[in-house]
N, C-alpha and C positions, 0 to 999 in steps of 0.2 A: 333606297329602300332598305339595303342590308344594314346601314347605320342605325335606322329606326327599328329593325328587326333585332339587332344585337341589344340596343338599349332597352327594349321591351323584354328581352330574356334576362337581362341583368336585373330590372326592376322586379320581375316575377320571381327570379331566385331570391332576392332579398325579402320580398313579401313572404315567401315560404318559409324562410329562416326565421322572420319574426313570428309568424303564426306557430311554428313547431317549438320555438325557444321560449314563447311566453308562458306556456303552462309550467315548464321546468322552473322558471323563475318565480312563478306563483305559488310554488309549494312552500310550505313552512320550513324555515332554516333549522338545521338540527341544533339541539341544545349544546352549548359548548362544553367541551371535556374539561373537567376541573384540573388544573395543573397539579401534579403531585408534590407534595411538600418533602423536602429532604431535611432530616434531622441535622443540626449544625454540628460539624465535626469539631471537637475541642482543639484549640491550638496545641501542637506538639504531638498529636496522634497523627501517624502516617503509616503507608505500607507501599513498598516499591518492590517491583519484580524486575530482574536483570537477567537477560535482555527482555524488554517488553514484546518483542516479537520472536518467537521460537518455533522451531519445528517439533512436530510430535516426535517423541522419543528423545528429545534434548533436555539436559539438565539446566534449570533455571535458579538463580539465586533470590533469596528474599531478604529485604531489610526492612525493620519496622521499629516503631516506638510507641510505648504507651505511657510516657511521662507527660507531665504538664510543660506548657512552652516556657514558663518562668523557672523552670529547674535548670540551674547552671552549675556545672554541666549536666546535661540530661543522663540519668542512670537508670536504665531498666534493669531490675533485679528479679522480676518474676517472668517465667515463661508465658507465652500467649498462643493463640491458635489462630492460623491463617488457613481459609477455606476457599475453594473454588470447584466448579464442576469440571475444570480442566484437569485438575490433578487430585482431588479430594481434600482431605483434611491434613495439616502439617502443624506440628509444634515448633515455634520459633524460641530460641534460648538466648539469654543474655550473653553478649560478647562485644568487647570494646564499647561499652555504654549504650549499645542499641540491641535490638533483637535480631538474630540472624538465623538463617536456615537455608537448605537447598532441597529441592525436589525434582524428580523426573517426571516429565509430562508423558503419560502412557503413549505408546506408539500407535494405538487405535484411536486416539482423540480426534475428533472431526475438526476441520479447519474452519475457524471463525473466532470471534472476539468473546472472551470469557471475563466475567467479574471476579475479582479476588477481594476477599473481605478479611480484615483484621478483627478479631474479638479479643478485647483486653480484659483481664480478670483483676480482682482485688478491689481496693478502695476506689481507685480511679478507673471505673469502668466506661466502656464506649467502644466504638468501632470506627474504622476508616475503610476506604475501598479504593481500588484502581483496577485497571484492565490488563489483560494479557492477550496477545493476538497469536493464534496457534495456526501455523502453516502445514501443509501437506509436505511430506518429503519426496514429492514427485520432481523429478529432475527432467528438464526438456530433452527430448530425444533429438539425435542428429537428423537433419533434413535429408530427403532423397538424394541420391547421387545423380543429379541430372545437370545438364549443360557442361561447360568447359571444365569447371572445377572437378566434378565427380567422375567423369568418364574420359578425361583427356589422356590417361594412360602415363607414359614416361614423361619426364622432366625434360622439354626441349628448350629450355630458357637460353642456353648459350647458342643454339642454332637461330633462334629469334634475334637475339642480340647482335650476332655476326651479320644476319641479313639486314637489319636495320643500319649498321654501320656501312655496309657495301652500298645500300640504296642512297645514304647520305653523301658518300664519297662520289658516286655517279652523278648525282644531282649537281655537286659543286664543280665537277669536271664540265658538265654540260653549261653551267652558268658561265664559266671563264670562256669556254669556246664561243658562246653567243656574244659576250662582250667584246672579244677581239675581232669578230666578224663585223660588228658595228663599227668599230673604230677603223678598220681597214677600208670600209666602204665610204 
């Protein structure tokens, strides 16, 4: 009888699930969200932040380029603007063929990922972007002094080592005496 009762319980539970789930499935499906389009970034445009993960209050380097990909060698000659909510707006200047700069992330910047955008001026206008991950400067604290490590007090490692050697020697002596008694018997 208990087998039939458990089978009836399972069937009743399945029937309740079907009845309560059917209205949810009968609702109209929401309209699909359109996929945002991204303007194509011209070849040769880039922005890099080094390091890409930094703590609030840390200085980060910026390297960028506003030249076309077929420029050989690439020569950025005009300054450009790099902007992010992590550090504000920075002007990057030409140096060694690329645009370079440095900025300090304010110490009150929240920990999360921020978008970094390069805006190129002049005839070849455009923009590129990357992200920077900002971390809190919180260091983990030392755990509570519990157990053997924190409350042991003095270092008694020599006494423990000496006790181990004495116990090992006593075990060897007993083993030799036991073997001799077996041979004598």
